[in-house]
C-alpha atoms as a printed R data frame, in Angstrom:
   type eleno elety resid chain resno       x       y      z
1  ATOM     1    CA   MET     A     1 -14.913 -40.949 25.513
2  ATOM     2    CA   GLY     A     2 -15.108 -38.082 24.721
3  ATOM     3    CA   LYS     A     3 -12.661 -34.605 23.749
4  ATOM     4    CA   ARG     A     4 -11.836 -33.196 27.959
5  ATOM     5    CA   LEU     A     5 -10.018 -30.579 28.482
6  ATOM     6    CA   GLY     A     6  -6.288 -30.854 30.608
7  ATOM     7    CA   PHE     A     7  -3.019 -30.581 30.722
8  ATOM     8    CA   ILE     A     8   0.395 -31.223 30.399
9  ATOM     9    CA   GLY     A     9   3.782 -29.945 32.474
10 ATOM    10    CA   ILE     A    10   7.072 -31.341 31.326
11 ATOM    11    CA   ILE     A    11  10.316 -30.191 32.767
12 ATOM    12    CA   ILE     A    12  13.332 -31.881 30.191
13 ATOM    13    CA   GLU     A    13  15.981 -31.491 32.027
14 ATOM    14    CA   GLU     A    14  18.431 -32.638 29.662
15 ATOM    15    CA   ARG     A    15  17.748 -29.254 26.734
16 ATOM    16    CA   ASN     A    16  20.271 -29.973 24.301
17 ATOM    17    CA   ILE     A    17  20.085 -34.118 23.541
18 ATOM    18    CA   VAL     A    18  15.920 -33.932 23.905
19 ATOM    19    CA   ALA     A    19  14.482 -31.243 22.621
20 ATOM    20    CA   GLU     A    20  14.616 -31.889 18.945
21 ATOM    21    CA   ALA     A    21  12.352 -35.049 19.992
22 ATOM    22    CA   VAL     A    22  10.828 -33.660 22.060
23 ATOM    23    CA   ASN     A    23   9.333 -30.911 20.024
24 ATOM    24    CA   LYS     A    24   8.716 -33.743 17.075
25 ATOM    25    CA   ILE     A    25   6.490 -35.850 19.726
26 ATOM    26    CA   LEU     A    26   4.614 -31.666 20.463
27 ATOM    27    CA   THR     A    27   4.396 -31.604 16.402
28 ATOM    28    CA   GLU     A    28   3.153 -35.235 15.660
29 ATOM    29    CA   TYR     A    29  -0.141 -34.150 18.643
30 ATOM    30    CA   GLY     A    30  -0.655 -29.932 17.857
31 ATOM    31    CA   ASP     A    31  -4.099 -30.942 15.821
32 ATOM    32    CA   ILE     A    32  -4.857 -31.716 20.583
33 ATOM    33    CA   ILE     A    33  -2.483 -28.620 21.649
34 ATOM    34    CA   ILE     A    34  -4.523 -25.520 22.294
35 ATOM    35    CA   ALA     A    35  -2.159 -22.992 23.732
36 ATOM    36    CA   ARG     A    36   1.661 -23.973 24.986
37 ATOM    37    CA   THR     A    37   3.905 -22.382 26.781
38 ATOM    38    CA   GLY     A    38   8.097 -22.045 27.089
39 ATOM    39    CA   VAL     A    39  10.148 -21.065 30.077
40 ATOM    40    CA   PRO     A    40  14.039 -22.436 30.006
41 ATOM    41    CA   TYR     A    41  15.528 -22.075 33.734
42 ATOM    42    CA   LYS     A    42  19.159 -21.645 32.674
43 ATOM    43    CA   GLU     A    43  20.316 -21.977 36.205
44 ATOM    44    CA   ARG     A    44  18.986 -25.269 36.577
45 ATOM    45    CA   HIS     A    45  20.044 -26.410 32.730
46 ATOM    46    CA   CYS     A    46  16.529 -27.769 32.403
47 ATOM    47    CA   SER     A    47  13.223 -26.149 30.731
48 ATOM    48    CA   VAL     A    48   9.514 -26.373 31.227
49 ATOM    49    CA   ILE     A    49   6.270 -26.300 29.756
50 ATOM    50    CA   THR     A    50   3.105 -27.284 30.222
51 ATOM    51    CA   LEU     A    51   0.499 -27.620 27.614
52 ATOM    52    CA   ILE     A    52  -2.917 -27.188 27.096
53 ATOM    53    CA   VAL     A    53  -5.034 -29.907 25.290
54 ATOM    54    CA   ASP     A    54  -8.181 -30.695 24.443
55 ATOM    55    CA   ALA     A    55  -8.063 -34.894 24.562
56 ATOM    56    CA   THR     A    56  -9.155 -38.348 25.103
57 ATOM    57    CA   THR     A    57  -7.479 -40.475 27.359
58 ATOM    58    CA   ASP     A    58  -5.963 -42.464 25.065
59 ATOM    59    CA   GLU     A    59  -4.872 -39.381 23.211
60 ATOM    60    CA   LEU     A    60  -3.244 -37.674 26.327
61 ATOM    61    CA   GLY     A    61  -1.452 -41.169 27.806
62 ATOM    62    CA   ALA     A    62   0.384 -41.611 24.346
63 ATOM    63    CA   LEU     A    63   1.727 -37.797 24.227
64 ATOM    64    CA   THR     A    64   2.186 -37.788 27.995
65 ATOM    65    CA   GLY     A    65   3.804 -41.763 27.003
66 ATOM    66    CA   LYS     A    66   6.546 -41.310 24.390
67 ATOM    67    CA   LEU     A    67   7.304 -38.323 26.251
68 ATOM    68    CA   GLY     A    68   8.302 -39.591 28.807
69 ATOM    69    CA   SER     A    69   9.792 -41.788 28.072
70 ATOM    70    CA   LEU     A    70  13.014 -39.685 27.163
71 ATOM    71    CA   GLN     A    71  15.557 -39.268 28.545
72 ATOM    72    CA   GLY     A    72  15.808 -36.976 31.503
73 ATOM    73    CA   VAL     A    73  11.775 -36.031 30.981
74 ATOM    74    CA   SER     A    74   9.451 -35.855 33.371
75 ATOM    75    CA   VAL     A    75   5.919 -35.422 32.636
76 ATOM    76    CA   LYS     A    76   2.406 -35.062 34.896
77 ATOM    77    CA   SER     A    77  -1.072 -34.693 33.444
78 ATOM    78    CA   ALA     A    78  -5.004 -33.892 33.771
79 ATOM    79    CA   LEU     A    79  -7.837 -34.505 31.918
80 ATOM    80    CA   SER     A    80 -11.571 -32.139 33.198
81 ATOM    81    CA   LYS     A    81 -13.808 -35.076 35.126
82 ATOM    82    CA   GLY     A    82 -16.404 -33.641 32.224
83 ATOM    83    CA   LYS     A    83 -16.486 -31.300 29.167
């Protein structure tokens, strides 16, 4: 199946521990990332990143799987039904 438009929501609870690993993974998948917004939430000691992606289901699964395997990182995603 071809690429579809989608989004990924990432919550990082231990930014000081995993930020470098998250950024490394996002750089690795930079060719499918259309937009990225990151917001540190200091009061709760976490960060939220939202990504807009143009990806296949396999690419999305690989990216979210790597991110979700990191300690303190929660990931949710969705792809459009059509092109």
